[in-house]
C-alpha positions as CSV (number, residue, x, y, z in Angstrom):
1,M,-7.7,-53.6,-28.4
2,K,-6.8,-50.2,-27.1
3,R,-9.0,-48.2,-24.7
4,I,-9.6,-44.5,-24.9
5,V,-11.5,-42.0,-22.9
6,V,-13.0,-39.1,-25.0
7,K,-14.1,-36.0,-23.1
8,V,-16.2,-33.5,-25.1
9,G,-16.5,-30.1,-23.5
10,S,-19.5,-27.7,-23.3
11,N,-17.9,-25.2,-25.8
12,V,-17.8,-28.0,-28.4
13,L,-21.4,-29.1,-27.9
14,T,-23.1,-25.7,-27.6
15,R,-23.8,-22.9,-30.0
16,A,-23.1,-19.2,-29.4
17,D,-26.6,-18.8,-28.0
18,G,-26.0,-21.5,-25.3
19,K,-28.2,-24.2,-26.9
20,L,-27.0,-27.6,-28.0
21,N,-25.2,-27.9,-31.3
22,V,-26.7,-31.1,-32.6
23,T,-24.7,-31.0,-35.9
24,R,-21.4,-30.9,-34.0
25,M,-22.7,-33.6,-31.6
26,S,-23.6,-35.8,-34.6
27,A,-20.1,-35.3,-36.1
28,I,-18.4,-36.3,-32.8
29,V,-20.6,-39.5,-32.7
30,D,-19.5,-40.3,-36.3
31,Q,-15.9,-40.1,-35.2
32,I,-16.4,-42.2,-32.1
33,A,-18.1,-44.8,-34.3
34,W,-14.9,-44.7,-36.5
35,L,-12.8,-45.4,-33.4
36,R,-14.9,-48.4,-32.6
37,Q,-14.5,-49.7,-36.2
38,N,-10.8,-49.4,-35.7
39,D,-10.7,-51.6,-32.6
40,Y,-10.9,-49.0,-29.9
41,Q,-12.9,-49.4,-26.7
42,V,-14.4,-45.9,-26.1
43,I,-15.7,-44.3,-23.0
44,L,-17.4,-41.0,-23.6
45,V,-17.4,-38.3,-21.0
46,S,-19.8,-35.7,-22.2
47,S,-20.8,-32.2,-21.0
48,G,-23.9,-30.5,-22.3
49,A,-26.7,-31.6,-20.0
50,V,-27.1,-28.2,-18.4
51,A,-27.2,-26.6,-21.9
52,C,-29.8,-29.1,-22.9
53,G,-32.0,-28.3,-19.9
54,R,-31.5,-24.5,-20.3
55,G,-32.8,-24.7,-23.8
56,E,-35.9,-26.7,-22.8
57,L,-37.3,-24.6,-20.0
58,A,-38.3,-20.9,-19.8
59,M,-37.6,-19.7,-16.3
60,D,-40.4,-17.8,-14.5
61,T,-38.8,-17.7,-11.1
62,D,-35.4,-16.7,-9.7
63,L,-33.3,-19.7,-8.6
64,D,-29.8,-19.7,-7.2
65,K,-26.9,-21.2,-9.2
66,V,-27.1,-24.6,-7.4
67,E,-30.9,-24.9,-8.0
68,Q,-30.5,-23.9,-11.6
69,R,-27.8,-26.5,-12.2
70,Q,-29.9,-29.2,-10.5
71,L,-33.0,-28.3,-12.5
72,F,-31.4,-27.9,-15.9
73,S,-29.3,-31.0,-15.5
74,A,-32.3,-33.1,-14.5
75,I,-34.1,-32.0,-17.6
76,G,-31.1,-32.0,-19.8
77,Q,-29.7,-35.4,-19.0
78,V,-32.9,-37.0,-20.5
79,K,-32.6,-35.0,-23.7
80,L,-28.8,-35.5,-24.0
81,I,-28.8,-39.2,-23.6
82,G,-31.8,-39.5,-25.9
83,L,-29.9,-37.7,-28.6
84,Y,-26.9,-39.8,-28.1
85,Y,-29.0,-43.0,-28.2
86,D,-30.5,-42.0,-31.5
87,L,-27.2,-40.9,-33.1
88,F,-25.3,-44.0,-32.0
89,R,-28.1,-46.3,-33.0
90,E,-27.5,-45.2,-36.6
91,H,-24.1,-46.9,-36.2
92,N,-25.6,-49.9,-34.5
93,I,-23.9,-49.0,-31.3
94,T,-25.6,-49.5,-27.9
95,V,-25.0,-46.9,-25.3
96,G,-25.4,-46.8,-21.5
97,Q,-25.5,-43.9,-19.2
98,V,-23.3,-43.6,-16.1
99,L,-24.0,-40.8,-13.7
100,T,-21.3,-40.6,-11.0
101,M,-20.1,-38.4,-8.1
102,K,-16.6,-37.6,-6.7
103,E,-17.1,-39.9,-3.7
104,N,-17.5,-42.9,-6.0
105,F,-13.7,-42.6,-6.8
106,E,-12.6,-43.2,-3.2
107,A,-11.2,-46.6,-2.5
108,G,-13.9,-49.0,-1.5
109,P,-17.0,-50.9,-2.7
110,Q,-18.5,-47.9,-4.6
111,L,-15.3,-47.6,-6.7
112,D,-15.2,-51.3,-7.3
113,N,-18.8,-51.5,-8.3
114,Q,-18.5,-48.5,-10.6
115,R,-15.4,-50.1,-12.3
116,A,-17.1,-53.5,-12.6
117,C,-20.2,-51.9,-14.1
118,M,-18.3,-50.1,-16.8
119,E,-16.0,-53.1,-17.5
120,V,-19.0,-55.3,-18.1
121,M,-20.5,-52.7,-20.4
122,L,-17.3,-52.5,-22.5
123,E,-17.0,-56.3,-22.6
124,N,-20.4,-56.5,-24.1
125,G,-19.9,-53.8,-26.7
126,V,-21.8,-51.1,-24.8
127,L,-20.4,-47.6,-25.0
128,P,-20.5,-45.9,-21.6
129,I,-21.6,-42.2,-21.6
130,V,-20.4,-40.6,-18.3
131,N,-21.3,-37.4,-16.6
132,E,-21.5,-36.0,-13.1
133,N,-24.8,-36.5,-11.3
134,D,-25.4,-32.8,-10.9
135,T,-28.9,-33.3,-9.4
136,V,-27.4,-34.7,-6.1
137,S,-23.8,-33.5,-6.1
138,V,-23.0,-30.9,-3.4
139,T,-20.8,-28.0,-4.3
140,G,-18.0,-29.0,-2.0
141,L,-17.9,-32.5,-3.3
142,M,-18.3,-31.8,-7.0
143,F,-15.6,-32.5,-9.6
144,T,-13.7,-29.4,-10.6
145,D,-15.1,-30.0,-14.1
146,N,-15.5,-32.9,-16.5
147,D,-11.7,-32.7,-17.3
148,E,-11.1,-34.0,-13.8
149,L,-13.9,-36.6,-14.1
150,S,-12.5,-37.9,-17.4
151,G,-9.0,-38.2,-15.9
152,L,-10.3,-40.3,-13.0
153,I,-12.2,-42.5,-15.4
154,A,-9.1,-43.0,-17.6
155,Q,-7.1,-44.0,-14.6
156,M,-9.8,-46.2,-13.1
157,L,-10.2,-48.2,-16.3
158,H,-6.5,-48.2,-17.3
159,A,-7.1,-46.5,-20.6
160,S,-4.1,-46.0,-22.9
161,D,-5.2,-42.5,-24.0
162,L,-7.3,-39.6,-22.8
163,L,-8.5,-37.2,-25.5
164,L,-9.8,-33.8,-24.2
165,L,-11.8,-32.1,-27.0
166,T,-12.2,-28.3,-26.4
167,N,-12.6,-25.2,-28.6
168,V,-8.9,-24.4,-29.0
169,D,-6.1,-26.2,-30.9
170,G,-4.1,-27.1,-27.8
171,V,-1.8,-25.4,-25.2
172,Y,-0.3,-22.2,-26.6
173,N,3.1,-20.7,-25.7
174,G,1.4,-17.3,-25.2
175,D,-2.0,-15.6,-25.5
176,P,-4.0,-17.7,-28.0
177,N,-5.3,-14.4,-29.5
178,D,-1.8,-13.3,-30.3
179,D,-0.7,-14.2,-33.8
180,R,2.8,-14.8,-32.6
181,S,1.6,-17.6,-30.2
182,R,2.0,-21.2,-31.3
183,V,0.6,-24.5,-30.1
184,I,3.0,-26.5,-28.0
185,P,2.9,-29.9,-29.9
186,S,4.4,-32.1,-27.1
187,V,5.3,-31.8,-23.5
188,Y,6.4,-34.2,-20.8
189,W,4.1,-34.8,-17.8
190,D,6.4,-32.9,-15.4
191,R,6.9,-29.7,-17.4
192,D,5.8,-26.4,-15.7
193,L,3.3,-24.7,-18.1
194,S,2.0,-22.1,-15.6
195,S,3.7,-19.2,-17.3
196,Y,1.9,-20.0,-20.6
197,I,-1.6,-20.5,-19.4
198,Q,-4.2,-17.9,-18.7
199,D,-6.4,-18.8,-15.8
200,G,-9.7,-18.3,-17.5
201,K,-12.8,-20.5,-17.7
202,S,-14.9,-21.4,-20.7
203,E,-18.1,-19.5,-21.2
204,M,-20.4,-22.5,-21.0
205,G,-18.4,-24.9,-18.8
206,R,-16.7,-24.9,-15.4
207,G,-13.2,-25.6,-16.6
208,G,-10.5,-23.9,-18.5
209,M,-7.0,-24.6,-19.9
210,L,-5.4,-24.4,-16.5
211,S,-7.7,-27.2,-15.3
212,K,-7.1,-29.2,-18.5
213,C,-3.3,-29.0,-18.1
214,H,-3.5,-30.0,-14.4
215,T,-5.6,-33.0,-15.3
216,A,-3.4,-33.9,-18.2
217,Q,-0.2,-33.8,-16.2
218,Q,-1.7,-36.0,-13.4
219,V,-3.0,-38.5,-15.9
220,A,0.2,-38.6,-17.9
221,Q,2.1,-39.1,-14.7
222,S,0.1,-42.3,-14.2
223,G,1.2,-43.6,-17.5
224,I,-1.7,-42.6,-19.8
225,R,-1.1,-40.4,-22.8
226,V,-3.3,-37.2,-23.0
227,I,-4.2,-35.2,-26.1
228,I,-5.8,-31.7,-26.0
229,A,-7.3,-30.8,-29.4
230,N,-10.0,-28.8,-31.0
231,G,-13.3,-30.7,-31.2
232,N,-14.8,-28.1,-33.6
233,H,-12.4,-29.1,-36.4
234,D,-14.0,-31.5,-38.9
235,N,-12.8,-35.1,-38.5
236,I,-10.4,-34.2,-35.7
237,I,-10.2,-37.7,-34.2
238,P,-9.3,-39.6,-37.3
239,E,-6.9,-36.9,-38.3
240,L,-5.1,-37.1,-35.0
241,I,-4.7,-40.9,-35.4
242,E,-3.9,-41.0,-39.1
243,H,-2.0,-37.7,-39.6
244,P,-0.7,-36.7,-36.1
245,L,2.2,-34.7,-37.3
246,E,0.0,-32.5,-39.6
247,T,-2.9,-32.1,-37.1
248,M,-2.7,-29.4,-34.5
249,H,-2.8,-30.6,-30.9
250,T,-0.9,-30.8,-27.6
251,E,0.3,-34.2,-26.4
252,F,1.2,-34.8,-22.8
253,V,3.7,-37.7,-23.0
254,A,3.0,-40.4,-20.4
255,R,5.6,-40.9,-17.7
256,T,6.3,-44.5,-18.5
257,T,6.5,-44.2,-22.3
258,P,8.6,-42.2,-24.8
259,P,7.0,-39.7,-27.2
260,K,4.9,-41.4,-30.0
261,L,5.2,-39.8,-33.4
262,G,3.4,-42.4,-35.5
263,G,-0.2,-41.9,-34.5
264,W,-2.3,-43.9,-32.1
265,G,-1.6,-47.4,-33.3
266,V,-4.6,-48.0,-35.6
């Protein structure tokens, strides 16, 4: 059985008005259920808690950015995991929530306990849904974004693949808004992509393509294949697996393995 970490970004899970896109969230859940039916163990790293909280509470007072993030995430985590619970229950999949912090990935008992917890969840058919514990994380000790978190999870659990779902088709060889630019289909872990990538961040999240590529190269260097693809495309996960050559994406080839042209081994 293969093990895959799927990270879903804020720009996939939110609408233009900043509120949660429940229809897209349901579609992602359906695709993860499809992965499970095809003998994948799945760990889901999901953004969207702050967006959930923002949509639930009308602000009457001015709060700084840290206070807003703490407040919205505390409210939003409840709604987000509740929605995931209901959606996965339709597929008879039990989910469990894991809230973590950057310090939990330092060598020691916290890392060991975190790994053991998630391993026992997977062994018993429970799907871990992971996010940063924004209510207690301090700015200096926060993950750069959920791309970094998903990469650490993939390495900790020795996943075979990391899938980063965002709102673009992959890494472009120029400005994505330029019709002449094309998606780079496959790159090796040590290729310098800095000349292609614009250092911008997504509107709803903390990360951007530069962060994704940095995470992807680090993870691929450790022997885990990384895919960047557009989570807004219908049925993107099954299409990547069953029709990889016809499906737009960028693959970061793992350091210890040659390029794979035949899908993800379903």
